[in-house]
N, C-alpha and C positions, 0 to 999 in steps of 0.2 A: 259607405259602400255604394249608395245610390249615386253620389256625386262621381265616384270613380268610374262606374259603368257608363254614366252619361258622358264623361270626358272621353272614355274609350270609344264609345259609339261615334262621337263627333270626330275623333281622329281617324276612324275607319272610313268615313265618307270620302275625304280627299284621296286616301290610299286606294279605295275601290275605284273611284272615278279615274285616277291617274293610270291605274293598271288597265282598265277597260278601254280608255281612250287610246292608249298606246297600241294595244293589240288590235283594236277595231280599225284604227287608221292603217296599220300595216297590212291587214287583210284586205281592206278596200283598195289600197293602192298597188298591191302586189300583182304582177302579171300572171296570166293563166288562171283567172278567176272563174266562177261558175258561168258567167256570161260567155267568155271566150271558149270554155269547154263545150258548152251547149252548141254554139255556132260551129265549132270544129266537128262535133258529132253529126250535126245536120249536113255539113259539107261531105264528111266521109260517107254518110248514108246516101247522099245524092250521087257521089262518085261511084259507089257500088251499084246503085240502081241504074245509073247510066251505062255501066259496063254490061248490065244484063238486059239492056234494051229499054229501060224505064225512061219515062218522059218527064219525071219530076226532079231533075238534077238540081242540086243547090250549089253547084260549083261551075263557074264559067270556064271557057277555054284557057284563060290566063291564070287559072287557079284562084281567082278572087271570088268572094261571096256574091251570089246573085239573089240572096234573100231579099224579099221586098222590104221597103223601109217600114211598112206597117208591122211586119213580123218582128223586125229588130226593135221597134218601139215597144211592142208588147213584151219582149224578152227583158228589155231594160226595166220596164215597169214591174214585171214579175219579181226580178231580183233586187229591185229598189235602186237601180243605178240611174234612174231618171231624175234624181234629186241630188243637191249638193251633199257632201259627205257629212257636214255638221247636222243636217236634217236627218240623215240616215241614222246617225248616232242617237239623236234625241227621240226619233221614232222607236229605235231599239230599246231605249230606256223606258219609254212610255209617257214622256212629257210633251210629245208632239203628236198630233193626230195621225193615225195610220189610215191610208187610203185602201179601201176594199170595194169589191163589186163595181168595177168600172163599166160605164156605158158610153160609147162614142156617139157623137152626133155632129151635125153641121149647122152653122148659122149663116144665112145669106146676108148680103150687105144691107138689105132693107128690113130685115126682121129684128125686132128687139125682144120678142117673147116666143118661147118654144115650149110645147107640151111634150113631156117624155114619160114613157112607161118604164118603171123601175122595179116592178115585181108584183107580188100579191100580198094583201093584208086582209085578214079576216075572211079569206076566201074570195075576195074581190080584187080586180085589177087595181094596182096602186100607181097613180100617175102624179107627177109634180109639174109645176110651172117654173121655167127657167127664164129669168129676165136679165136684160143688160142695161146698165145705167149709162149716163153720158160719157163716162170715163172708160167704157169698154169692159167693166168688171161684171162678172156673172153672179147672180144670187138665185137661190133655189127656194121656192115657196110651196107649201102644201096647197091642196085644192081649196081649203077653207080660207086661204089668204095669209096664213101665219108663216113666218120664216122657218124653214126646216132646220132642225138642229142635228139631223142625221145625214142629209145629203148636202154636198157642195159641188161646185162646178168651176172649171177654169178653161181658158183657151190654150190649146196646144200650139197651133200654127195658123197664120193668116196667109191665104193664097193671093195670087196676083189678081184674080177676078173678083176679089172682095169677099169671097166665101171663107169662113173661119172653121177650122177643125177644133172641136171642143170635146171635153170629156166631163161626165158627171160621175161622182163616186161617193160611196158611203164611207164615212170616217168614224173612227173610234180611238180612244186612248187605250192602247194595249201594248205593253212591253214588259221588261223584266220586273219593273216596280209593281206591276199588277199580276205577276206570276206567269206571264206569257213569254216563254223563251223562243217563240217562233215555231216554224214548221220545217222539218228536215227536207232538204232537196233530194236526198238519196232515198229515204224511207217513205217520204210523203206522209209523215205522221207528225204530231206535235213533239217537240224536242223532249219535253218532260216524260212523255209516254215511251220514247225510245231509250232514254237514259235510266229510267227508274229500275228496271230489272237488272241492268248491268251494274248500276251503282251498288245494289245489294250484294252482288258477287264480290266486287272489289272491297266493299266494307267488311264482308265476312273474312276474306283472306287478310286484309290489312289489320283488322283488330286482333285476329288470331296471332299473326306475326308480332304485333306490338306487345301483347301481353306475354307471349313466350319469351321475347327478347328481355323484358324486364325481369321475369321470373328466373331466367337463367343467368343473365349478366350481372345482376346485383349480388347474388350469393357468390358467383365466381370471382367478382372483383374483390369482395370481402375476404375470401379465402386467399387470393393472391396477395393481398395486403398483409394479412396475418402470417403468411409464409413467404415473405419477400426475400428473394435471393435463393430460394430453394429450387430443387430440380423441377418440382411441379410448376413453380412460377415461371421458370425459363421455358419449359416445354409447352405450357399453355400459351405463353406469349408468342412463341414461334408459330403455333397452329392458328392462333387468332389473326396474326398479321398476314399470314399466307392467305387465309380465307378473305381478309379485308382487301387484299390486292386484286381479287378476282371479282369482276362485276357480277351482279346478281343474275342477269340474263345469261351470261356466259357460263356461270356455275350451273344454271338450270339446264343448259344444253349438255354439259358434261354429265350431269346426273341422269338425264334421259338416256344418253348413250350407254352409261354403265348399268343403270338399274331399270330402264324403261322396257316396255314390252318388246320382245324379239331380241334383246341383248343377252349377254352371257348370264348375267344375274337378272332374270326376268321376274322382278319383284313388284314393280309399280306400273300403272298404266302410262301410256304415252302422253297423256294430257287430258284436257277437258275438266269441267267443273265437277261433273259426276257422270255416271254411266248414261248411255242414251236413254231417252224418255221411255221407249218401248220396253227396255230392261228395268229401268228404275221403278216403273209402276207395278211391276210384278214382285218387287222385293217386300219383305216384312219390315216393320219399323227398325228392328235391330240390324237387319241386313242393310238398310239404307244408311244407318249410322256408320257401320263398318265401311260401306262403299264410299261414303263422303270422306271419312278419315283417310282411306286408301288413296283417294285422288288428291288430297290436299297436302300430304307430307312433303313431297318434293317442291311444289310451288311455295309453300310457307318457308322452307329452308332458304330458297333463293330470294324470297321477299325480305327476310329479316337478317341475312348474313352481313349486309353492309353496316348495320347498327351494332353488331356484336362487339367488334373491336372498340368502337367509340365508347359505348356504355361501360364495357368491362374495364378498360384502362382509366376512364374517367372516375369510375367508382373506386378503383384501387388507389389512384393518385390522391383523390380527395380524402380517403380514409387515412392514408399514410401521412398526409399533411396535417390532419387534425390530431393524429396520435402524437405528433411532435410538438403540439402546442402546450403552453404553460398550464392551462386549466386541466389538461389531462395529467400532466406530471403532478399537479397539486392533488388531483383526485387519487392518484396512486399513493402519494405521500400521506394522505389521510387514512389509508388502509382499506380503501374500497376494493372489492373483488375485480379481477380483470374482466370478467364477462360483463359486469355492471358498467364498468368504465367504457368498454368498447361499444356495447349494444345500447346503452342508454345515453351516454354523454357524447361519444365520438360519432355515432351513427347518425344522429339527427342533423348535425352540421355537415356530415359527409354527403348526404343525399340532396343537399341544396343545389349543387350544379346539375344533378340528374333531374330534379323537379323543374328547373328552369327551361329544360329542353323538351319537356313532354309535348307541348303544343306543336313545336316544329316537327317532331318525329310523327306525331299523330296526323298532321296535315299531309305529310309525305306519303305515309302508308295508306291512308284512306283514299287519297286521290288516285291510287292505282299506279301500276308500272306498265308503261307502254310495251317494253320489250319482253318482260317476264310473261305477261299475258299472251303475247304473240308466240313465244317459244313453247308455252304449255297449251296453246290453243284454247285459252280461256276467254270467253266472250264477255270481258269485263269492261269497266269504265275507261281505263287507260287505253285499251285496244280500240274502243269505240272512238275516242278522241284522235288517236293516231290515224285511223282510217279516214276520219272526217277531214283531217288536215290534207291528206293525200288526195281525196276526192273533192276538195274545196267545198265541203258542206259547212258553210259559214255559220248557220244557226246552231249546229251541234258544237262546233269549235268554240263559239262564243258562250254557249251554255256551259260547256266544260270549264271555260275560263271563270265564269261567275261562281260556279260551285267551288273550284279550287281556291279562288281568292277569298271567298267567305269562310272556307274551312281553315285557311291559314290565319285569317284575322280572328276567328273564334278560338283557334289554337293558341294565339298569343294571350287571350284572356284566360284560357285554361292554365297556361304556364304561370301567369301571375297568381291565380288562385292556389295552384299547387305550391308555388314558392312561399306564399303567405301562410300556408298550412304548416310547412316544415320549418320556417324561419320565424321565430317569435319577435324578431326585431322589425318585421314588416307588418304594418297595419294599414287598412284602408280608411282614409279619413276624407 
């Protein structure tokens, strides 16, 4: 068992790295990134200000940007575009030092040592010494003469007069391997803090739909197999495949039109995870339970409708196949009761295909659905990722990628465990 999990973990590493490298590279190279959007917003703000008589226009007469180079440099530094793409990825992982708390300064052609104030420590002004060696490299030393392991310095640009523009920065190893997913560009908060409450919502709907799908589809598939060719089998198959042909988000829109607030059958609310907070806080515990159920019925139906046909037909066909096997005919020939043959012998082998797909379905439903949450106005995990992609909020987009990849990889392990539980021929060695 331990060897199996070790091998699984080793196989997960290249899968995780491959997925994150691919998406990270696409995001970094795609046009219209956060840097371009910020510059465009500044230009539009400058254009509007110029129209109102403002003097701080960021757009020239030819439409080009007149932002000072220093401002552009700060923007590139803020978004991390001042470094090669491989360094950005390693910084994001946490295996390359991240630069924080930058301080700009100048070095003249004659100076080889600079004193720089970098903050406060123990209530006193904290200064460091910056020295240049004969090769032009900068080193930072504490006032006691020891080399600083917190601050580093580098030269940004050398001018024609011999003066050099340099920057001193604090560095630390901080990335996804240390639990730091970055800071959202939109919310200006840590990504984990933004994702946590929304992930709970998607987890709640996803697991509810997951368990309901299995509780309904497995008994339905068994009954269809035992009544193969009957009117019930034919009618249920027609209904299931019609539902399967409709995307979950489209079905959600139809359900809202038919049963949402203001419709002819005004049964369910128009959306939301629960009632507004000012109403929710006035409800009793039982009323909160009823309100939560009332809000979740339509979203859960839309969430789980896609897996209904797959699970039901898979269960039916698997049971039919096992009922035609020789060991089942032998069990009947020995005089065993039909219920014992079906529920004890045939059922265990029939659920093997169902068990092998548990991890995949679990990963899909927990990760959330972009469009279903958008249709029902649910502020969940999938909707957060969808809006982050549109707004080029790369930290949230990459954080979503990490969570989804990990869920899918863990789901594969769950599938293997479920398969080993129901199939006696599989053992971990």
